Structure formats: structure tokens, C-alpha cells
C-alpha positions as CSV (number, residue, x, y, z in Angstrom):
1,X,-32.2,77.6,-14.1
2,X,-31.2,75.1,-16.8
3,X,-34.1,73.2,-18.3
4,X,-32.0,70.0,-18.6
5,X,-31.4,69.8,-14.8
6,X,-27.6,70.2,-15.4
7,X,-25.7,72.9,-13.5
8,X,-24.7,75.9,-15.7
9,X,-21.2,75.6,-17.2
10,X,-21.0,71.9,-16.7
11,X,-20.2,69.8,-19.8
12,X,-20.8,66.2,-20.6
13,X,-17.8,63.8,-20.2
14,X,-15.7,63.4,-23.3
15,X,-17.0,66.4,-25.0
16,X,-15.8,67.2,-28.6
17,X,-13.5,70.0,-27.3
18,X,-11.7,67.5,-25.1
19,X,-11.0,65.3,-28.1
20,X,-9.8,68.3,-30.0
21,X,-7.4,69.5,-27.3
22,X,-6.0,65.9,-26.8
23,X,-5.4,65.5,-30.5
24,X,-3.8,68.9,-30.7
25,X,-1.4,67.9,-27.9
26,X,-0.4,64.7,-29.7
27,X,0.6,66.5,-32.9
28,X,4.4,67.1,-33.3
29,X,5.9,70.5,-32.7
30,X,9.5,71.5,-33.1
31,X,9.6,73.1,-29.7
32,X,8.4,69.9,-28.1
33,X,10.3,67.4,-30.0
34,X,10.9,65.2,-27.0
35,X,7.2,64.7,-26.5
36,X,6.8,63.8,-30.1
37,X,9.6,61.3,-30.0
38,X,8.2,59.6,-26.9
39,X,4.7,59.4,-28.5
40,X,6.2,57.6,-31.6
41,X,8.2,55.3,-29.3
42,X,5.1,54.4,-27.4
43,X,3.1,53.9,-30.6
44,X,5.8,51.6,-32.2
45,X,6.3,49.7,-28.9
46,X,2.5,48.9,-28.6
47,X,2.3,48.0,-32.3
48,X,5.2,45.6,-32.1
49,X,4.0,44.0,-28.8
50,X,0.5,43.4,-30.1
51,X,1.9,42.1,-33.4
52,X,4.2,39.6,-31.6
53,X,1.4,38.5,-29.4
54,X,-1.0,37.8,-32.2
55,X,1.6,36.2,-34.4
56,X,2.7,33.9,-31.6
57,X,-0.9,32.9,-30.8
58,X,-1.6,32.3,-34.5
59,X,1.4,30.0,-34.9
60,X,0.7,28.1,-31.8
61,X,-3.0,27.6,-32.8
62,X,-1.9,26.6,-36.3
63,X,0.7,24.1,-35.0
64,X,-1.8,22.5,-32.7
65,X,-4.5,22.3,-35.4
66,X,-2.1,20.8,-38.0
67,X,-0.7,18.3,-35.5
68,X,-4.2,17.1,-34.5
69,X,-5.4,17.1,-38.1
70,X,-2.5,14.8,-39.2
71,X,-3.1,12.5,-36.2
72,X,-6.9,12.2,-36.9
73,X,-6.5,12.1,-40.6
74,X,-4.1,9.2,-40.8
75,X,-4.7,7.2,-37.6
76,X,-7.5,5.5,-35.8
77,X,-9.5,7.7,-33.4
78,X,-10.0,4.6,-31.2
79,X,-8.2,1.2,-31.4
80,X,-9.9,-1.9,-30.0
81,X,-7.6,-4.6,-28.7
82,X,-8.4,-8.1,-27.3
83,X,-7.2,-9.2,-24.0
84,X,-3.9,-11.3,-24.1
85,X,-4.3,-15.1,-24.2
86,X,-1.9,-17.8,-23.3
87,X,-1.5,-20.6,-25.9
88,X,-0.8,-24.2,-25.1
89,X,2.9,-23.6,-25.9
90,X,3.0,-20.7,-23.3
91,X,3.1,-17.9,-25.9
92,X,1.1,-14.8,-25.4
93,X,-1.1,-13.7,-28.3
94,X,-3.5,-10.8,-28.8
95,X,-5.5,-11.6,-31.9
96,X,-9.2,-11.3,-32.8
97,X,-11.0,-14.3,-34.4
98,X,-14.5,-12.9,-35.0
99,X,-13.2,-9.5,-36.2
100,X,-15.9,-8.9,-38.8
101,X,-18.6,-9.4,-36.1
102,X,-16.8,-7.2,-33.7
103,X,-16.3,-4.5,-36.3
104,X,-20.1,-4.6,-37.1
105,X,-21.0,-4.2,-33.4
106,X,-18.7,-1.3,-33.0
107,X,-20.1,0.3,-36.2
108,X,-23.6,0.3,-34.7
109,X,-22.5,2.6,-31.9
110,X,-23.9,6.2,-32.5
111,X,-21.1,8.5,-33.4
112,X,-19.0,5.9,-35.1
113,X,-18.4,6.6,-38.8
114,X,-16.2,3.6,-39.8
115,X,-14.6,0.5,-38.4
116,X,-12.0,-1.7,-40.0
117,X,-10.0,-4.8,-38.9
118,X,-6.3,-4.4,-39.2
119,X,-3.1,-6.5,-39.3
120,X,-0.1,-4.7,-37.8
121,X,3.6,-5.5,-37.7
122,X,7.1,-4.4,-38.2
123,X,8.9,-5.2,-41.4
124,X,12.2,-4.6,-43.2
125,X,11.7,-2.9,-46.6
126,X,14.3,-3.1,-49.3
127,X,14.9,-2.1,-52.9
128,X,18.2,-3.1,-54.4
129,X,21.0,-2.2,-51.9
130,X,18.7,0.2,-49.9
131,X,16.8,-1.0,-46.9
132,X,14.7,0.6,-44.1
133,X,12.3,-0.3,-41.3
134,X,8.6,0.2,-41.8
135,X,5.2,-0.1,-40.0
136,X,3.0,-2.3,-42.0
137,X,-0.8,-2.1,-41.8
138,X,-2.9,-4.8,-43.4
139,X,-6.2,-3.2,-44.4
140,X,-9.0,-3.7,-47.0
141,X,-9.1,-1.4,-50.0
142,X,-12.5,0.1,-49.1
143,X,-11.2,0.9,-45.6
144,X,-8.0,2.5,-46.9
145,X,-10.2,4.7,-49.1
146,X,-11.8,6.0,-45.9
147,X,-8.6,7.4,-44.4
148,X,-8.6,11.1,-45.3
149,X,-4.8,11.8,-45.3
150,X,-4.1,8.7,-47.4
151,X,-7.0,8.7,-49.8
152,X,-6.9,12.5,-50.3
153,X,-3.3,13.5,-49.3
154,X,-1.3,16.6,-49.9
155,X,0.4,14.9,-52.7
156,X,0.4,11.4,-54.3
157,X,1.7,9.3,-57.1
158,X,0.2,6.2,-58.6
159,X,-3.4,4.9,-58.3
160,X,-5.0,4.0,-55.0
161,X,-7.7,2.1,-56.9
162,X,-5.0,-0.6,-57.7
163,X,-4.3,-1.1,-54.0
164,X,-5.4,-4.8,-54.2
165,X,-2.6,-5.4,-56.7
166,X,0.3,-4.2,-54.5
167,X,1.2,-1.9,-51.6
168,X,0.9,1.8,-50.7
169,X,3.8,3.5,-48.9
170,X,4.5,6.9,-47.5
171,X,6.5,9.4,-49.6
172,X,9.3,9.7,-47.0
173,X,9.9,6.0,-47.1
174,X,9.7,6.0,-50.9
175,X,12.2,8.8,-51.1
176,X,14.7,7.1,-48.8
177,X,14.5,3.9,-50.9
178,X,14.3,5.6,-54.2
179,X,10.9,4.0,-55.0
180,X,8.5,5.2,-57.6
181,X,5.1,3.6,-58.5
182,X,5.7,0.4,-60.5
183,X,8.8,-0.6,-58.6
184,X,8.8,-3.9,-56.6
185,X,9.9,-3.7,-53.0
186,X,10.7,-6.7,-50.8
187,X,9.0,-7.0,-47.4
188,X,11.0,-9.1,-44.9
189,X,9.2,-10.5,-41.9
190,X,11.4,-12.3,-39.3
191,X,8.6,-14.6,-38.0
192,X,7.6,-16.0,-41.3
193,X,7.4,-19.5,-42.6
194,X,7.1,-22.3,-40.1
195,X,9.2,-25.4,-41.0
196,X,10.4,-28.5,-39.3
197,X,13.6,-26.7,-38.5
198,X,11.8,-23.7,-37.0
199,X,10.6,-20.4,-38.3
200,X,12.4,-18.8,-41.2
201,X,12.0,-15.2,-42.4
202,X,9.4,-14.6,-44.9
203,X,10.4,-12.5,-47.9
204,X,7.9,-11.4,-50.5
205,X,8.0,-8.8,-53.3
206,X,5.2,-6.4,-54.0
207,X,4.6,-3.7,-56.5
208,X,4.3,-0.2,-55.2
209,X,1.0,1.1,-56.7
210,X,0.5,4.2,-54.6
211,X,2.8,6.7,-52.9
212,X,1.1,9.3,-50.5
213,X,2.1,12.3,-48.5
214,X,0.0,12.4,-45.3
215,X,1.7,15.6,-44.1
216,X,3.2,14.1,-41.1
217,X,6.9,13.2,-41.1
218,X,6.8,10.0,-39.0
219,X,3.8,8.6,-41.0
220,X,5.3,9.4,-44.4
221,X,8.6,8.0,-43.3
222,X,7.5,4.6,-42.0
223,X,3.9,3.8,-43.1
224,X,3.2,0.8,-45.4
225,X,-0.3,-0.4,-46.4
226,X,-0.8,-4.0,-47.6
227,X,-4.1,-5.7,-48.6
228,X,-5.7,-7.3,-45.6
229,X,-5.8,-10.9,-46.9
230,X,-2.1,-10.6,-48.1
231,X,-1.1,-9.2,-44.7
232,X,-2.8,-12.1,-42.9
233,X,-0.7,-14.6,-44.9
234,X,2.5,-12.5,-44.5
235,X,2.2,-12.4,-40.7
236,X,0.7,-16.0,-40.2
237,X,-2.7,-14.5,-39.2
238,X,-5.0,-16.6,-41.3
239,X,-8.5,-16.0,-40.1
240,X,-7.3,-13.4,-37.5
241,X,-6.9,-9.7,-37.0
242,X,-4.7,-7.8,-34.6
243,X,-7.1,-4.9,-33.8
244,X,-10.1,-2.9,-34.9
245,X,-9.7,0.6,-36.1
246,X,-12.6,2.9,-35.2
247,X,-13.2,6.4,-36.7
248,X,-15.6,8.8,-35.0
249,X,-17.8,11.6,-36.2
250,X,-16.4,13.9,-33.4
251,X,-12.9,12.8,-32.4
252,X,-12.7,15.6,-29.8
253,X,-15.5,13.9,-27.8
254,X,-13.6,10.6,-27.7
255,X,-13.9,10.3,-23.9
256,X,-17.7,10.3,-24.1
257,X,-17.5,7.4,-26.6
258,X,-15.3,5.2,-24.5
259,X,-18.1,3.5,-22.4
260,X,-20.4,2.8,-25.4
261,X,-17.5,1.3,-27.4
262,X,-16.5,-0.9,-24.4
263,X,-20.0,-2.2,-24.1
264,X,-20.2,-3.0,-27.8
265,X,-16.8,-4.6,-27.8
266,X,-17.7,-7.0,-24.9
267,X,-15.7,-8.3,-22.0
268,X,-12.0,-8.5,-22.3
269,X,-11.6,-5.6,-24.8
270,X,-9.2,-2.7,-24.4
271,X,-9.4,0.7,-25.9
272,X,-6.6,3.0,-26.9
273,X,-7.7,6.5,-28.1
274,X,-5.8,9.1,-30.0
275,X,-5.7,11.2,-26.8
276,X,-3.9,8.3,-25.0
277,X,-1.2,8.4,-27.6
278,X,-0.9,12.2,-28.1
279,X,-2.6,13.7,-25.0
280,X,0.6,14.4,-23.1
281,X,2.0,16.4,-26.1
282,X,-1.3,18.3,-26.5
283,X,-1.4,19.2,-22.8
284,X,2.2,20.4,-23.1
285,X,1.1,22.6,-26.0
286,X,-1.8,24.0,-23.9
287,X,0.6,24.8,-21.1
288,X,3.1,26.4,-23.5
289,X,0.3,28.5,-25.0
290,X,-0.7,29.9,-21.6
291,X,3.0,30.6,-20.6
292,X,3.6,32.3,-24.0
293,X,0.5,34.5,-23.5
294,X,1.6,35.6,-20.0
295,X,5.2,36.3,-21.2
296,X,4.1,38.3,-24.2
297,X,1.5,40.1,-22.0
298,X,4.3,41.4,-20.0
299,X,5.9,42.6,-23.2
300,X,2.6,44.5,-24.0
301,X,2.7,46.0,-20.5
302,X,6.3,47.2,-20.9
303,X,5.3,48.8,-24.2
304,X,2.3,50.4,-22.6
305,X,4.5,51.9,-19.8
306,X,6.1,54.0,-22.5
307,X,2.8,55.8,-22.8
308,X,3.1,56.8,-19.1
309,X,6.6,58.3,-19.7
310,X,5.4,60.3,-22.7
311,X,2.3,61.6,-20.8
312,X,4.4,62.7,-17.8
313,X,6.7,64.7,-20.2
314,X,3.6,66.1,-21.9
315,X,2.0,67.1,-18.6
316,X,5.3,68.8,-17.6
317,X,5.5,70.7,-20.9
318,X,1.8,71.7,-20.9
319,X,1.8,73.1,-17.3
320,X,1.2,76.6,-18.5
321,X,-1.7,75.4,-20.8
322,X,-3.2,73.5,-17.9
323,X,-3.2,76.6,-15.7
324,X,-4.8,78.7,-18.4
325,X,-7.5,76.1,-19.1
326,X,-8.3,75.8,-15.4
327,X,-8.6,79.6,-15.0
328,X,-10.9,79.6,-18.0
329,X,-13.2,77.3,-16.1
330,X,-12.1,73.8,-17.3
331,X,-12.8,71.3,-14.5
332,X,-10.4,68.7,-13.1
333,X,-12.4,66.0,-14.7
334,X,-12.1,67.7,-18.1
335,X,-8.3,68.0,-17.7
336,X,-8.1,64.4,-16.6
337,X,-10.1,63.3,-19.7
338,X,-7.9,65.4,-22.1
339,X,-4.7,63.7,-21.0
340,X,-6.4,60.3,-20.7
341,X,-7.4,60.7,-24.3
342,X,-3.8,61.5,-25.2
343,X,-2.7,58.1,-23.9
344,X,-5.8,56.3,-25.2
345,X,-5.2,57.6,-28.8
346,X,-1.7,56.2,-28.7
347,X,-2.9,52.8,-27.3
348,X,-5.8,52.6,-29.8
349,X,-3.6,53.5,-32.9
350,X,-0.8,51.2,-31.8
351,X,-3.2,48.3,-31.1
352,X,-4.9,48.7,-34.4
353,X,-1.6,48.7,-36.2
354,X,-0.4,45.7,-34.3
355,X,-3.6,43.8,-35.0
356,X,-3.3,44.6,-38.7
357,X,0.4,43.4,-38.8
358,X,-0.4,40.3,-36.8
359,X,-3.3,39.3,-39.1
360,X,-1.2,39.9,-42.2
361,X,1.6,37.8,-40.8
362,X,-0.7,34.9,-40.2
363,X,-2.3,35.2,-43.6
364,X,1.0,35.5,-45.5
365,X,3.0,33.2,-43.3
366,X,4.0,30.8,-46.2
367,X,5.8,33.4,-48.3
368,X,7.3,35.1,-45.2
369,X,8.6,31.7,-44.0
370,X,9.9,30.8,-47.5
371,X,11.8,34.2,-47.6
372,X,13.3,33.6,-44.1
373,X,14.3,30.0,-45.1
374,X,15.9,31.3,-48.3
375,X,17.8,34.0,-46.5
376,X,19.0,31.5,-43.9
377,X,20.2,29.1,-46.6
378,X,17.5,26.5,-45.9
379,X,17.1,24.0,-43.1
380,X,15.3,26.4,-40.8
381,X,12.4,23.9,-40.3
382,X,13.3,20.3,-39.6
383,X,10.2,18.0,-40.1
384,X,12.0,15.1,-38.5
385,X,11.9,17.0,-35.2
386,X,8.6,18.9,-35.4
387,X,6.7,16.2,-37.3
388,X,5.1,18.5,-39.8
389,X,6.6,20.0,-43.0
390,X,5.8,23.7,-42.7
391,X,5.2,26.4,-40.1
392,X,1.5,26.7,-39.8
393,X,-0.6,29.6,-38.6
394,X,-4.3,29.7,-37.7
395,X,-5.9,33.1,-37.2
396,X,-8.5,32.8,-34.4
397,X,-10.6,35.8,-33.7
398,X,-10.7,34.9,-30.0
399,X,-6.9,35.2,-29.9
400,X,-7.0,38.5,-31.8
401,X,-9.7,39.8,-29.5
402,X,-8.0,39.0,-26.3
403,X,-4.7,40.4,-27.6
404,X,-6.3,43.7,-28.6
405,X,-8.4,43.8,-25.4
406,X,-5.3,43.3,-23.3
407,X,-3.4,46.0,-25.1
408,X,-6.3,48.5,-24.9
409,X,-6.9,47.7,-21.2
410,X,-3.2,48.2,-20.2
411,X,-3.0,51.4,-22.4
412,X,-6.0,52.9,-20.7
413,X,-4.9,51.9,-17.2
414,X,-1.3,53.3,-17.4
415,X,-2.7,56.7,-18.6
416,X,-4.7,57.2,-15.4
417,X,-1.7,58.2,-13.1
418,X,-0.3,61.0,-15.3
419,X,-3.8,62.2,-16.2
420,X,-4.7,62.5,-12.6
421,X,-1.5,64.4,-11.9
422,X,-2.4,66.9,-14.6
423,X,-5.9,67.3,-13.3
424,X,-4.7,68.0,-9.8
425,X,-2.2,70.6,-10.8
426,X,-2.7,73.9,-9.0
427,X,-3.3,76.6,-11.7
428,X,-1.7,79.2,-9.5
429,X,1.5,77.2,-9.2
430,X,1.4,76.4,-12.9
431,X,1.3,80.1,-13.9
432,X,3.5,81.5,-11.1
433,X,6.7,81.6,-13.2
434,X,5.1,82.2,-16.6
């Protein structure tokens, strides 16, 4: 009797000899070229499917991260508006009189990092015979220095420290007008000077002291910053502000900050968060991410099915070997595990290669994209449509893990059917015609 309590002749699952037999069957032989070809096709198919899945998930994650970063880095996380008021003339206005006091109350809310009163309006910008529309923001110099994508942009010209002496504009607008720091641009405001004959447009010239690239096309193309006091005069807002800009320590938790900010703002205040302005687009990205994962998962499944085809051919070609192994005492379980390992080896190697290629693609996406753009003659990426200037990629280990896990799971599952077929083969039938 065995001292271990195991029946004589019975081996532990996945014994070393089972691995050796499986690896021997996977190696190429001239007489079994078809099996070798199917193994390589399966391996390449799994590799490319996993690579495509990881690359797509990395690009989608990078696009979302870059989109959110440009929003949060150059725009208010929360904007506080006053309720509309009707003047004696019947006009509707939405201005804040005690803006400094309101900004101070909002700044005391836990989680708020900065508050700033703003003047906002639409203007026409011109230099020489060139003109364009722009979004003008009246802001104090110390508050402008607290906007990450403006104070510390991807690229800049001029000196932001001289902001009180002129204006700061986006690089896209500067490029369209042909503006460089030191030029004087004209800002035209239709509702300008009030005279006895009505309101005439206000036209003022300001020196461009700073040109920034925030990294987002629509911001760089239209954004203009003017000193707060100058903007008040330019828009006839003496002693008033249009809104309060609020920046948060954790912008992703903006919903949790809504109620405390409303309490601090007082009755009649309205809030507009960054999720209100971009939430629909982000939700669309989330839906697209899920759909893309499902579609590419089907691609991985199709690639894994090639493993089944290769194993069926392998089982057919190895019928004589199976019969001999069974007559030598190999159990059905051992035969099943041998052919399961054949498919598992293909899935593991293909998955590992796909993960490596996908990670390298995400890491080296800039030179790869530059090469593709060069080969296509340029114009592959239009920032006016996509909002950002380059194709981003963000490698997240959760995405890599679920892509690899899915590939391994499917590779293991599809090998079970041909492996069971091999295990249940009758050794007498297998050797009858040999």
C-alpha cells in the first residue's frame, strides 16, 4: 500500500511529463506541416487581437484623460451665477455687486482651492486687415496665475507677469491674426459707450503681452484674458462681476460640492459645473469604451477559435500516439491535460506577445503617429474636430489586465472540447489500422 494514500500508478495533475509531451506536440515537424501552420496562425491571431484590444483601450483612456485635463486645466470647475434681475427699463441683467464677499464665502468651503470674480463677453479682435471673434475673460493677474493650462502651458510666448499691462491670448487666435507679443490688437465691443444718441461700439487697443497654448483647440482659438478692472470698463460693468469661478481640490467629486457651494452662495445663486458642460460627451466616451471592448472581445474570441481548429487537427494526427499512451497506462485525465496544455501554451504565448506589443504601442505612440502622419502626407489628425492636438494614449494596468485575462480565459475554454475528444478516444479504435 502506498504510504501517501494515493493509488499505485496514479500521478498528480499537470505532471512534468504532461508538459513535456504537450511541448513536443507543438514543435514543428515536416510530416505534420499543417499542424505547425495552424499553431502559428493561432498564435499570430491571438497576438494581434490582444494587441488591438490593449492599443484601443490605451488610446481611449488617453483621449478621455487629455480631454478632461484640458477642461479642468483651463476652465472653472464650478461657475456661480446670480439669478436674473429686471431693471427699471425692463432689461434682464445677471451681475454680481458684492463679488468679493461672495468669492470669500465660497473660498471658505472645504475642498475649494481658489475663487475668482470674472467678467465675460464676446468681442471682435482685429489686427490690421485681419479680424476674428473671441471669448473675453476679465480676470485679476493673481487669479490668472492660478489657471494651470494658462500659467504653465504646453508652450508660451511673452511674459505673464506683465498681464496688468495688456492682454493674454490663445496661440490659435494669435496665429490666425498673425500676432506676436508686443503687437497691439483692437477689441471691439458692440455695447460700448453710452451717448445721448444711444450706445456706440467701444474700440480699444491693447498690447499683447502673453500668448499661451492650453492644449485644447477651441480654447487656444478663441480665449482672450483682459485685466479685471479694464474689462469692467470695457463692458460697462463698473463695480460688478458676471460670475465667480471656483476651482476644486478634487474636480471629480464636483457633485458632492454642489450643496455646500449653494449654501455658501446664498439664495438666488445658480451653479454650472464642468460636468454640466461636458458630461454628455464624457458619458458618450464611456459608452463607446464599453462597446469597443465588446467588439474587440469578439475579435479575441475569433482568434482563440483558431486554437480549436489547430487542436482538432493535432488530435487527428496524433491518434496513434494517443492509443499507445493509453495502452501504456496514461489515464483519460492525463491525455486531456496534455492537449489542454497544447492550446494553453498557444494562448499564453500569444497573449504575452500581444500585451508586449500593446504596451510598446502605447509608450511609443508619438513617433508611431508621426510616422503614420508623414506617410499619409499630413492632416491625419484635425484638432478643430477632435479638440486636442495629438493622439494620446494612457496605459492603465487595469485595461492590460482585463485584456490579458480575457484572452487567457477564452484560450483555455476553447481548448476543452478538442482535449476531451482526445481523452475519450478509444485506444483500440486508434490502433486498429496502424
